[in-house]
C-alpha positions as CSV (number, residue, x, y, z in Angstrom):
1,M,275.5,193.6,160.8
2,N,274.4,195.6,163.8
3,K,277.2,197.7,165.3
4,I,276.7,198.8,168.9
5,I,279.0,201.2,170.7
6,V,279.6,201.0,174.5
7,E,280.1,204.5,176.0
8,P,281.6,204.4,179.5
9,K,279.2,206.1,182.0
10,Q,276.8,206.9,179.2
11,G,275.2,203.8,177.7
12,I,275.3,201.0,175.2
13,G,274.0,201.9,171.7
14,S,270.7,203.8,171.9
15,I,270.1,202.7,175.5
16,K,271.4,205.4,177.9
17,L,271.8,205.7,181.6
18,G,269.1,208.0,183.0
19,M,266.4,207.1,180.4
20,S,262.9,206.7,181.8
21,R,261.0,203.4,181.9
22,D,258.7,205.0,179.3
23,D,261.7,205.8,177.1
24,I,262.7,202.1,177.2
25,R,259.2,200.9,176.5
26,K,259.0,203.4,173.5
27,Y,262.4,202.1,172.2
28,A,261.2,198.5,172.4
29,E,258.0,199.3,170.7
30,V,259.6,201.3,167.8
31,N,262.1,198.5,167.3
32,N,259.4,195.8,167.5
33,I,261.1,194.1,170.5
34,Q,259.0,192.4,173.1
35,L,259.7,193.5,176.7
36,R,260.1,190.8,179.3
37,T,259.3,192.1,182.8
38,R,259.2,189.9,185.8
39,S,256.3,192.0,187.3
40,R,254.8,195.4,186.9
41,A,256.8,196.5,190.1
42,S,260.0,195.0,188.8
43,S,263.1,197.2,188.7
44,V,264.4,195.0,185.8
45,E,263.2,194.8,182.2
46,S,264.7,192.7,179.4
47,F,264.2,193.2,175.7
48,G,266.2,191.6,172.8
49,D,269.8,191.2,174.0
50,F,269.4,193.9,176.6
51,K,268.6,194.0,180.3
52,V,268.1,197.2,182.1
53,E,267.6,198.1,185.8
54,F,265.8,201.1,187.1
55,D,266.1,203.1,190.3
56,S,263.2,204.1,192.5
57,G,262.4,207.0,190.2
58,D,262.1,204.7,187.1
59,R,265.5,205.9,185.6
60,V,268.0,203.5,184.0
61,I,270.9,202.8,186.4
62,F,272.3,199.7,184.7
63,I,272.4,198.4,181.1
64,E,273.7,195.0,180.1
65,L,274.1,193.6,176.5
66,S,274.5,189.8,176.0
67,S,276.0,187.9,173.1
68,Y,278.0,184.9,172.3
69,K,281.3,184.8,170.4
70,G,280.4,184.3,166.8
71,D,277.0,186.1,167.0
72,K,277.1,187.6,163.5
73,D,274.2,190.0,164.3
74,I,276.2,192.0,166.9
75,T,279.5,193.9,166.6
76,C,279.9,195.5,170.0
77,L,282.8,198.0,170.3
78,L,284.4,199.7,173.3
79,F,287.4,202.0,172.5
80,D,287.3,200.3,169.0
81,I,287.9,196.9,170.6
82,N,285.4,194.2,169.6
83,V,284.1,193.2,173.0
84,F,282.6,189.8,172.1
85,E,285.4,188.8,169.6
86,T,288.4,189.5,171.9
87,K,289.5,186.9,174.4
88,A,288.4,187.7,177.9
89,E,291.9,188.1,179.4
90,E,293.1,190.1,176.4
91,L,290.2,192.4,176.7
92,A,290.7,192.9,180.4
93,E,294.3,193.7,179.9
94,Q,293.6,196.2,177.1
95,I,291.0,198.1,179.2
96,D,293.1,197.8,182.3
97,I,295.7,200.0,180.6
98,I,293.0,202.7,180.3
99,S,291.5,202.2,183.8
100,P,292.3,199.5,186.4
101,Y,289.8,196.7,187.0
102,D,288.8,195.8,190.5
103,R,291.4,193.2,191.6
104,D,289.5,192.5,194.8
105,D,286.3,191.4,193.1
106,W,285.2,188.0,194.4
107,E,284.1,187.0,191.0
108,L,287.4,188.0,189.3
109,G,288.1,185.8,186.3
110,Y,284.3,185.5,185.7
111,M,283.7,189.2,186.0
112,Y,286.0,192.2,185.5
113,T,284.7,195.5,186.9
114,F,286.2,198.8,185.9
115,H,284.7,201.2,188.5
116,D,286.2,204.4,187.0
117,L,284.7,203.7,183.6
118,G,281.3,202.3,185.1
119,I,281.9,199.1,182.8
120,A,281.8,195.4,183.7
121,F,282.3,192.2,181.6
122,W,281.0,188.7,182.6
123,R,281.2,185.1,181.5
124,P,279.7,182.1,183.2
125,N,282.9,180.1,183.3
126,V,286.7,180.7,183.1
127,F,288.4,179.0,180.2
128,T,291.8,179.8,178.8
129,D,293.8,178.7,175.8
130,E,295.9,176.5,178.2
131,D,292.9,174.7,179.2
132,M,292.6,173.4,175.6
133,Q,295.6,171.1,176.2
134,Q,294.3,169.6,179.3
135,E,293.3,166.0,179.4
136,W,289.8,166.7,180.8
137,F,289.0,169.0,177.9
138,L,290.4,166.7,175.2
139,A,288.2,163.9,176.6
140,H,285.1,165.7,175.6
141,D,283.5,165.4,172.1
142,A,283.7,168.3,169.6
143,E,280.2,169.7,170.6
144,E,281.1,169.8,174.3
145,Q,284.5,171.3,173.5
146,E,282.8,174.1,171.5
147,T,280.8,175.0,174.6
148,Y,284.0,175.4,176.7
149,L,285.6,177.4,173.9
150,R,282.9,180.1,174.1
151,D,284.0,180.7,177.7
152,R,287.3,182.2,176.4
153,Y,285.1,185.3,175.7
154,F,282.8,187.4,177.7
155,R,279.1,186.9,177.4
156,T,278.0,190.3,178.7
157,V,279.1,193.9,178.8
158,A,277.4,196.3,181.2
159,V,277.4,200.0,181.9
160,A,276.2,201.4,185.2
161,V,275.9,204.6,187.1
162,E,278.7,205.6,189.5
163,G,278.7,203.4,192.6
164,Y,276.4,200.7,191.2
165,W,278.8,197.8,191.9
166,S,279.6,199.2,195.4
167,K,276.0,199.2,196.6
168,V,274.9,196.6,199.2
169,L,272.6,194.1,197.5
């Protein structure tokens, strides 16, 4: 089992903020992971379960790790909390004790951003334990229900440089 540690304002596992594009390419090559770049001029590269974004100087300013609950290949820890095996609301509450999340985020529920830590979590849909008792959920077959159940957990964790989520896109 691969254990990956999220370090606020530092990085995720061996991928660190401030690394050069060449460093990322060497990492991918050494680990036999194919890079997926949109274009040679792209500021974003993906490899394995990671996505990184570079600034104009080709330095990493954003790192995102993706997973699904139950992915047995990844154990991702932040403050000794298993990011992808802790329900989204519980994880947000636990980290909120350390540093508050952005309660004004227009994606709140889907995304929780902790500006002081330089950390964010994301999931594509909001689904809670209470939703499991709803008629609309119970009307689905087991396979469809499993898809909804995954949304009780975050799908990504990201680390970024200071001010990243405040920038105008």
